[in-house]
C-alpha atoms as one frame of an Amber mdcrd trajectory, in Angstrom:
protein
   7.724 -23.399 -41.416   6.159 -23.158 -37.954   8.247 -23.360 -34.789   6.473
 -26.571 -33.732   7.341 -28.353 -36.984  10.976 -27.179 -36.753  11.320 -28.514
 -33.194   9.710 -31.809 -34.227  12.092 -32.257 -37.150  15.123 -31.347 -35.027
  14.114 -33.744 -32.259  13.433 -36.553 -34.738  16.759 -36.036 -36.475  18.545
 -35.971 -33.129  16.801 -39.155 -31.987  17.910 -40.951 -35.164  21.423 -39.669
 -34.629  21.570 -40.792 -31.014  20.295 -44.269 -31.848  23.530 -44.820 -33.760
  25.475 -44.520 -30.510  25.811 -47.770 -28.577  26.357 -48.121 -24.817  30.096
 -47.670 -25.427  29.611 -44.390 -27.250  32.784 -42.894 -25.860  35.087 -45.599
 -27.211  36.382 -46.200 -30.698  35.467 -49.396 -32.538  37.334 -48.491 -35.703
  40.801 -47.429 -36.758  39.899 -43.734 -37.061  41.019 -42.776 -33.551  41.629
 -39.064 -33.094  42.276 -39.200 -29.331  43.999 -41.883 -27.299  43.816 -41.917
 -23.499  46.059 -44.754 -22.396  44.418 -47.860 -23.877  41.140 -46.091 -24.737
  40.513 -44.521 -28.138  37.949 -41.955 -29.264  37.134 -41.886 -32.991  35.885
 -39.190 -35.353  32.370 -40.620 -35.411  32.041 -40.346 -31.633  33.334 -36.760
 -31.612  30.930 -35.862 -34.435  28.066 -37.488 -32.544  28.595 -35.289 -29.476
  29.221 -32.221 -31.637  25.808 -32.708 -33.229  24.172 -33.206 -29.825  25.705
 -29.937 -28.624  24.722 -28.081 -31.811  21.148 -29.332 -31.540  20.966 -28.073
 -27.946  20.525 -31.566 -26.503  23.402 -30.941 -24.119  25.272 -27.869 -22.926
  27.967 -27.274 -20.340  26.756 -25.144 -17.449  29.573 -22.590 -17.275  30.913
 -19.521 -19.065  33.999 -21.393 -20.287  32.048 -23.349 -22.918  30.711 -20.164
 -24.541  34.257 -19.455 -25.749  34.681 -22.937 -27.240  33.662 -24.429 -30.554
  31.256 -27.359 -30.484  34.164 -29.668 -31.330  36.186 -28.385 -28.376  33.193
 -28.852 -26.074  32.638 -32.395 -27.342  36.306 -33.315 -26.953  36.507 -31.858
 -23.472  33.409 -33.790 -22.400  34.657 -37.091 -23.830  38.222 -36.788 -22.550
  37.146 -35.678 -19.071  34.659 -38.557 -18.806  37.315 -41.109 -19.712  39.798
 -39.537 -17.303  37.226 -39.919 -14.530  36.370 -43.555 -15.237  40.056 -44.380
 -15.674  41.014 -42.731 -12.386  38.110 -44.404 -10.596  39.467 -47.770 -11.735
  42.941 -46.854 -10.450  41.398 -45.873  -7.095  39.541 -49.179  -6.882  36.138
 -47.473  -7.124  33.378 -49.890  -8.112  30.612 -48.461 -10.302  27.718 -50.854
 -10.702  25.567 -50.896 -13.824  22.495 -50.638 -11.599  23.798 -47.385 -10.094
  24.570 -46.036 -13.572  21.093 -46.896 -14.849  19.453 -45.441 -11.751  21.159
 -42.058 -12.184  20.631 -42.135 -15.959  16.909 -42.791 -15.476  16.411 -39.993
 -12.964  15.022 -36.662 -14.222  17.490 -34.847 -16.444  17.795 -32.094 -13.819
  19.412 -34.628 -11.456  21.817 -35.731 -14.188  22.655 -32.096 -14.946  23.475
 -31.469 -11.287  25.639 -34.580 -11.113  27.546 -33.987 -14.341  27.643 -30.226
 -14.759  25.875 -30.715 -18.087  22.426 -29.469 -19.066  20.900 -32.501 -20.792
  17.633 -32.049 -22.697  17.068 -34.873 -25.166  19.735 -37.538 -24.907  19.275
 -41.193 -25.702  19.791 -43.770 -22.947  23.371 -44.798 -23.907  24.460 -41.161
 -23.770  22.866 -40.468 -20.407  24.492 -43.639 -19.046  27.860 -42.485 -20.364
  27.487 -39.191 -18.460  26.077 -40.926 -15.377  29.047 -43.282 -15.175  31.455
 -40.342 -15.269  29.488 -38.562 -12.522  29.529 -41.647 -10.300  33.252 -42.037
 -10.946  33.829 -38.472  -9.721  31.787 -39.147  -6.579  33.743 -42.323  -5.904
  37.089 -40.552  -6.378  36.083 -37.771  -3.981  35.050 -40.364  -1.399  38.306
 -42.277  -1.827  40.422 -39.135  -1.431  38.368 -37.943   1.548  38.773 -41.309
   3.285  42.540 -40.728   3.376  42.281 -37.377   5.154  43.650 -37.752   8.708
  41.424 -37.099  11.713  41.727 -33.758  13.494  44.080 -34.040  16.476  43.800
 -32.327  19.846  47.040 -30.466  19.093  45.426 -29.022  15.955  42.367 -27.966
  17.949  44.556 -26.229  20.529  46.492 -24.465  17.766  43.235 -23.473  16.064
  41.870 -21.848  19.215  45.200 -20.185  19.923  45.094 -18.572  16.492  41.410
 -17.723  16.862  41.746 -16.160  20.287  38.255 -14.691  20.327  36.819 -18.108
  21.019  39.627 -19.074  23.398  39.097 -19.023  27.133  42.271 -18.770  29.153
  41.139 -18.084  32.689  42.943 -15.322  34.533  42.511 -14.015  38.055  43.770
 -10.626  39.246  44.189  -9.592  42.863  43.380  -5.891  42.975  43.166  -3.014
  45.475  40.370  -0.592  44.562  39.416   2.782  45.937  35.913   3.650  44.796
  33.098   6.135  45.426  35.298   9.044  44.276  33.225  11.993  43.136  35.112
  13.326  40.118  37.861  12.321  37.747  40.386  14.997  38.613  40.185  14.402
  42.355  40.489  10.637  41.783  43.627  11.130  39.668  45.101  13.491  42.294
  44.427  10.977  45.064  46.212   8.258  43.130  49.281  10.449  42.710  49.317
  11.383  46.386  48.933   7.843  47.728  51.215   6.011  45.324  51.040   2.207
  45.184  52.235   1.361  48.680  50.747   0.922  52.144  48.734   4.161  52.076
  46.840   2.997  49.009  46.357  -0.512  50.405  45.060   0.747  53.731  42.253
   2.698  52.052  41.388   0.147  49.375  39.027  -2.757  48.996  40.859  -5.984
  48.256  39.179  -7.815  45.406  39.862 -10.921  43.346  38.596 -10.412  39.823
  38.028 -13.332  37.435  38.207 -12.782  33.709  35.002 -13.909  32.024  34.673
 -15.894  28.831  34.878 -13.452  25.882  31.420 -12.195  24.985  29.950 -13.167
  28.361  28.557 -10.382  30.529  30.828  -9.616  33.476  28.936 -10.505  36.615
  30.951  -8.867  39.407  31.902  -5.481  38.000  31.046  -3.041  35.295  32.516
  -4.106  31.949  34.658  -0.970  31.542  36.265  -1.474  34.966  36.990  -5.166
  34.307  38.574  -4.351  30.949  40.727  -1.656  32.595  41.882  -4.039  35.345
  42.900  -6.738  32.851  44.605  -4.213  30.574  46.640  -2.593  33.371  50.249
  -3.503  34.155  51.099  -4.767  37.647  51.960  -2.356  40.468  50.822   0.817
  38.743  47.930   3.083  39.752  45.197   2.423  37.204  42.248   4.618  36.330
  40.355   6.719  37.053  37.588   4.522  35.634  33.889   5.306  35.756  31.908
   2.805  37.826  28.387   2.953  39.313  28.140   6.715  38.892  31.463   7.435
  40.609  35.172   7.037  39.896  37.562   4.234  40.804  41.344   3.991  41.021
  43.103   0.664  41.497  46.387  -1.204  41.728  46.760  -4.756  40.355  48.884
  -6.625  42.887  48.991 -10.070  41.321  47.933 -11.853  38.113  47.431 -15.601
  37.918  46.859 -17.119  34.504  45.671 -20.692  34.151  46.203 -23.103  31.268
  44.288 -22.830  28.010  40.864 -24.397  28.325  39.213 -25.607  25.134  35.467
 -25.102  24.860  33.542 -28.294  25.566  31.812 -28.020  22.184  34.545 -28.348
  19.565  32.242 -29.338  16.694  32.654 -26.014  14.859  36.447 -26.131  15.105
  36.621 -29.766  14.001  34.343 -28.978  11.072  36.497 -26.013   9.995  39.701
 -28.050  10.266  38.167 -30.980   8.387  37.121 -28.660   5.561  40.651 -27.189
   5.455  42.172 -30.700   5.364  39.793 -31.716   2.593  40.557 -28.636   0.482
  44.301 -29.255   0.755  43.905 -32.941  -0.099  41.567 -32.358  -3.054  43.732
 -29.562  -4.436  46.864 -31.715  -4.262  45.046 -34.685  -5.767  43.549 -32.586
  -8.584  46.971 -31.227  -9.573  48.417 -34.755  -9.700  45.343 -36.080 -11.518
  45.442 -33.420 -14.240  49.183 -33.749 -14.755  49.158 -37.536 -15.048  46.077
 -37.822 -17.267  47.123 -35.005 -19.592  50.423 -36.832 -20.166  48.505 -39.972
 -21.147  46.194 -38.149 -23.607  47.419 -38.063 -27.218  45.403 -36.058 -29.735
  45.541 -35.814 -33.524  46.003 -32.514 -35.340  42.751 -30.482 -35.442  41.578
 -32.352 -32.314  44.024 -30.803 -29.831  42.508 -29.040 -26.786  43.899 -28.085
 -23.372  43.423 -31.656 -22.092  45.866 -33.053 -24.663  49.570 -33.644 -24.008
  50.332 -31.665 -27.201  48.811 -28.505 -25.706  50.594 -26.014 -23.469  47.311
 -24.362 -22.439  46.250 -24.358 -18.835  43.462 -26.796 -18.114  40.058 -25.244
 -17.338  38.782 -25.401 -13.718  36.238 -28.101 -14.540  38.980 -30.492 -15.703
  39.161 -31.937 -12.181  37.709 -35.113 -10.715  35.254 -33.082  -8.660  33.604
 -30.553 -10.951  29.819 -30.687 -10.880  29.659 -33.268  -8.098
């Protein structure tokens, strides 16, 4: 049989199979429930339907986790996760309109794949709507959780810049006596020893006020090495010799005045970083609560138990969160 005929037969068989599924393809309409999630039931026929879709290549999870699962496990995980999402969206008061569901379902399958984390190839309309509703539920939950994240305060910004001192500007001024134009290092060091820090040094020195520049900014008044030495030196000690303008300099810092912390006028980057940190904490806490509560409410029959079920002691996979693939 040629490849073209095989693909045609597979596609035709899959189309006939998918036509059996109604718009409520995730819910049981019979007494053969194999999974119960609160008041919602999933029956054997529905699980078999998604198993066949996965086997036929009509849908596949885009991650390495699914490669270690049977088709039944993949189908169960998809169905349970989708119902968790729509159930949680209802608890959060998220409204999902049928128009929005149809719009996403009718978009190219690449858009649906991005929204759901599933690679859909040949699904019938009820199935794509089922996946689209779950994707929109996840988006709504994320938005609801994010809306509860508190705004960044000025105290947090100050703390952020304190901890990230490279972008902090705390202005400091140092009053300094400098003796410059010394010809060599050894003679400069000897002169410093001979003069000490008192009146003899002061009488020969230039009296300068040196302002510390914003980190990363070029020092305007002095050579960078000299400025760094002045601001690294303790008070009332002969500092140097330091190379400056082709000669050597010795100095004594007489006074240091340090002003209050000054936040940069543009705090957008800091606010963005803090908002992201707040969001990660909130989503992580919400995901843990979400998984715990929904796993407790999920009852599975023997041979249909996966990590999502209350009967299982397995750790839930990373994608079993309200935000995977969104």
